[in-house]
N, C-alpha and C positions, 0 to 999 in steps of 0.2 A: 268078187275082190274088188271093193271101192278104192280109189284114190282119193288124194287129198293133196292140193297145193297151196303152200303157206310162205311167208315171208321165213329165210333161215335165221336160225339163232346162232349166236357165237360157240354154242354147244354142237350144231350140225356140221362145224367145218373141218372135223376128220373126216367124214361122210363124204364132205365136199371133195376134199383132198382125194380121197379113192377113188371118185368119179373123175377128177382131173387126170390122175393117174392111168385110168381105163382108158379115156379117149386120146391119152399121149400116143397108148399102144397101139389104138386102131388108128390112130392119124402117123402111124410109122415113125413117132420120136418117142422113145420111150424113154429115153434118159436125157431129153429136154423139160422138162420138168423142174425147175428151180425154187418156186413158190413153197412153203413147208406150212404145215397146219397153224403154228405160230402166226407167220405173215398174215395168210387168210382172218383168222382172230384180230389181229391188232389193226390190220387195214381196212377189213370191214366194219370193226364194233369198237374204236378206239373214238376220240374227240372229233375227228373229222373223216367220217368213214368213207372212203375212196370208190365203194360200191354198195350197189343193190345185190341179194342173191334172192330167189326163189327157189324152193326145192319141190319135188314131188315124193309124194309119201305111199307106200302100198304095203300092207299090213305093218304099219309101225315100223317101216323100212325106208329107208332114203334113198329111192332111185334112180332120178332123174333131178337135175339141178340148172338153173339158168343163172348167169352172172351179166348184169349191168350198169353200166356209170355214165354220167353225161360225159356230152364232150361238145363244141362249139365249132357250128361250120360257119365260114364266112358268107357262104350264101342263103343259108338258113336259118341260121342263130343256134339257139338249142337242140341237139342231139341226142339221141340217146343209143349207146352204142351196147349192142350185145355181142359180148365176148365169147361164151360159149353157151351152148344150150347142149346139156349132157344127159343124154339115157341109157342107163344099164344096157349092154349090150343084148342081156335075156329077156328085155321089156320091149325091146323097139319092137312098133307096131303096134302096139297096147294102146295109142291115144296119148300115152303120157306127152310125147314132145309136142302137140296139138294144146296140150293143155297147158303145157309150160309156157309155149310160144301167146297163146290166148292171155297169160296173166302179163307178160312182158308188153304186148301190146296196150292191155289196159292199162298198165302201170303208166307208160308214154303218154297215154290221153290225158291220164291224170295228174301229172307234172309238166303237160303242155308243152312237149317237145315238136319239134317243126319235123321231124323225119326220126326212123328207127334205122339204123344200120348194123348190119355184120358180114364176115366175111365167110366164105365157103370152099374147101380145096375142090379143084376142077376136077377131080378123079371121081369124088364122091357125090357119083348121080343120083341115089337114093335122098341124099340131102336136099339136091340141086331141084330135082322134082316135086318134093314136099314144098320146098320154099314156093315153087313158082307156085304149085296149086294152091296157098294160100294166098297167092296175089302179090309174092316179093317179087321186084327187077332185078334177077339176078345178071347184073353188069360186067361180062364174059372179057369185054374189051379193056378192065383196070388190073393193072397189079397191083400187090403189096409191095411195100418198099418199108425195108427195116435196116436199125442201125443195131447191133447187140451189143453189150460191153465191149466186148473187142472191137466190135468196129469204130464204138465213140471215141475210144482210148484213140484208133490208129487213124481216126481223121482229124482228132484234138491234134495228135503230134503232127500230123504233117500241114498245118495251116500256119 
C-alpha cells in the first residue's frame, strides 16, 4: 500500500479536523478542541490563509496531517512553526510521520525560513525519540507559556 503526501485542500478539512480530535484524545485533552471544520476552512483557505497544511493519504483516505505557519523570531527572522504532526494511531510506525515531516522541512527550505520549531509533550517519548533521530534538538529546559481566553480576560481585568 503506497501513500501520498500533498497539500491539503479546503475539502480535506473535515478529515483534518477528525485527526485533530484523535490527537486531543491521545494527548489526554479530549474536550480541548474548540476549532471547527468551518474555522479550518476559513482560516486556511480565505483571502489571507493563516496556515499551510499537508496531508498523508493511503488508499484514498487521509491518515495524517501536518499544519504549519510562519512566525518571526527576534533572533533568527522568519521561522516556520509546526503546530501539529498527526498520524492516525493505526498508521503509526508506517513511515507516514517521516514523510510528513520531510514535506514540512522541504517547505521550510523552499520558503526560506531560518528555523522550524514545534513542541512535544514531555511524556511522549516515542515522539521525542523520533524527532531526535531526525536530528531535531529537543530543548527540555524550555517551558511552554500560554494564556487561554479566560487567562487573557483575567489578565486584562487586573491591569
